[in-house]
NUSEKE-875129 format. One record per residue (C-alpha): residue number from 1; x, y, z; chain; residue in one letter. Coordinates in nm, 4 decimals, padded with zeros to 6 digits, always signed. Layout:
# NUSEKE-875129
<r i="NUM" east="X" north="Y" up="Z" ch="A" aa="a"/>
...
This chain:
# NUSEKE-875129
<r i="1" east="-00.0040" north="+00.0006" up="-00.0079" ch="A" aa="m"/>
<r i="2" east="+00.1281" north="+00.3502" up="-00.0965" ch="A" aa="v"/>
<r i="3" east="+00.1301" north="+00.5653" up="+00.2211" ch="A" aa="l"/>
<r i="4" east="+00.2842" north="+00.8783" up="+00.0686" ch="A" aa="d"/>
<r i="5" east="+00.4144" north="+00.9591" up="-00.2890" ch="A" aa="g"/>
<r i="6" east="+00.3823" north="+00.7728" up="-00.5959" ch="A" aa="k"/>
<r i="7" east="+00.5153" north="+00.4325" up="-00.7289" ch="A" aa="v"/>
<r i="8" east="+00.5251" north="+00.2804" up="-01.0687" ch="A" aa="t"/>
<r i="9" east="+00.4774" north="-00.1089" up="-01.0135" ch="A" aa="m"/>
<r i="10" east="+00.6295" north="-00.3119" up="-01.2866" ch="A" aa="h"/>
<r i="11" east="+00.5051" north="-00.6749" up="-01.3320" ch="A" aa="y"/>
<r i="12" east="+00.5061" north="-00.9570" up="-01.5723" ch="A" aa="k"/>
<r i="13" east="+00.1708" north="-01.1013" up="-01.6765" ch="A" aa="q"/>
<r i="14" east="+00.1179" north="-01.3788" up="-01.9335" ch="A" aa="n"/>
<r i="15" east="+00.4632" north="-01.3041" up="-02.0803" ch="A" aa="g"/>
<r i="16" east="+00.4074" north="-00.9297" up="-02.1093" ch="A" aa="k"/>
<r i="17" east="+00.5916" north="-00.6652" up="-01.9222" ch="A" aa="q"/>
<r i="18" east="+00.3328" north="-00.4323" up="-01.7721" ch="A" aa="l"/>
<r i="19" east="+00.3370" north="-00.1332" up="-01.5392" ch="A" aa="s"/>
<r i="20" east="+00.0725" north="+00.0480" up="-01.3242" ch="A" aa="k"/>
<r i="21" east="+00.0979" north="+00.3821" up="-01.1468" ch="A" aa="r"/>
<r i="22" east="+00.0056" north="+00.3728" up="-00.7826" ch="A" aa="l"/>
<r i="23" east="-00.0918" north="+00.6722" up="-00.5522" ch="A" aa="e"/>
<r i="24" east="-00.1543" north="+00.7199" up="-00.1925" ch="A" aa="i"/>
<r i="25" east="-00.4062" north="+00.4574" up="-00.0746" ch="A" aa="g"/>
<r i="26" east="-00.3539" north="+00.2240" up="-00.3697" ch="A" aa="h"/>
<r i="27" east="-00.2769" north="-00.1505" up="-00.3186" ch="A" aa="i"/>
<r i="28" east="-00.0979" north="-00.3751" up="-00.5618" ch="A" aa="f"/>
<r i="29" east="-00.1502" north="-00.7493" up="-00.5009" ch="A" aa="q"/>
<r i="30" east="+00.0783" north="-00.9840" up="-00.6888" ch="A" aa="a"/>
<r i="31" east="-00.0275" north="-01.3490" up="-00.7354" ch="A" aa="s"/>
<r i="32" east="+00.2108" north="-01.6384" up="-00.6445" ch="A" aa="i"/>
<r i="33" east="+00.4965" north="-01.6430" up="-00.8722" ch="A" aa="g"/>
<r i="34" east="+00.4377" north="-01.3099" up="-01.0355" ch="A" aa="t"/>
<r i="35" east="+00.7733" north="-01.1166" up="-01.0836" ch="A" aa="k"/>
<r i="36" east="+00.7173" north="-00.7496" up="-00.9836" ch="A" aa="h"/>
<r i="37" east="+00.9252" north="-00.4465" up="-00.8339" ch="A" aa="y"/>
<r i="38" east="+00.8199" north="-00.1148" up="-00.7495" ch="A" aa="g"/>
<r i="39" east="+00.9893" north="+00.2092" up="-00.8766" ch="A" aa="d"/>
<r i="40" east="+00.9260" north="+00.5210" up="-00.6785" ch="A" aa="p"/>
<r i="41" east="+00.8570" north="+00.8518" up="-00.8322" ch="A" aa="i"/>
<r i="42" east="+01.0570" north="+01.0794" up="-00.6154" ch="A" aa="g"/>
<r i="43" east="+01.0419" north="+00.9958" up="-00.2525" ch="A" aa="e"/>
<r i="44" east="+00.7582" north="+00.7403" up="-00.1508" ch="A" aa="a"/>
<r i="45" east="+00.6576" north="+00.5480" up="+00.1581" ch="A" aa="r"/>
<r i="46" east="+00.5241" north="+00.2009" up="+00.1006" ch="A" aa="v"/>
<r i="47" east="+00.3823" north="-00.0623" up="+00.3365" ch="A" aa="f"/>
<r i="48" east="+00.4790" north="-00.4129" up="+00.1998" ch="A" aa="v"/>
<r i="49" east="+00.3566" north="-00.7421" up="+00.3304" ch="A" aa="i"/>
<r i="50" east="+00.5127" north="-01.0631" up="+00.1902" ch="A" aa="e"/>
<r i="51" east="+00.5155" north="-01.4378" up="+00.2866" ch="A" aa="q"/>
<r i="52" east="+00.8218" north="-01.5488" up="+00.4714" ch="A" aa="q"/>
<r i="53" east="+00.9129" north="-01.7619" up="+00.1602" ch="A" aa="s"/>
<r i="54" east="+00.9195" north="-01.4705" up="-00.0695" ch="A" aa="s"/>
<r i="55" east="+01.2459" north="-01.3813" up="-00.2336" ch="A" aa="v"/>
């Protein structure tokens, strides 16, 4: 969840590289096995919850 600022979330779905802009209050939920990473636009505060086995 984005607490402050903006983040572009990059992820791969069905073999395609996609991205989505997240703003305050937005949540990104990746399904198991989905490769993803967040790229902050300037400064951002993000609350992340992952399973213990996540890499």
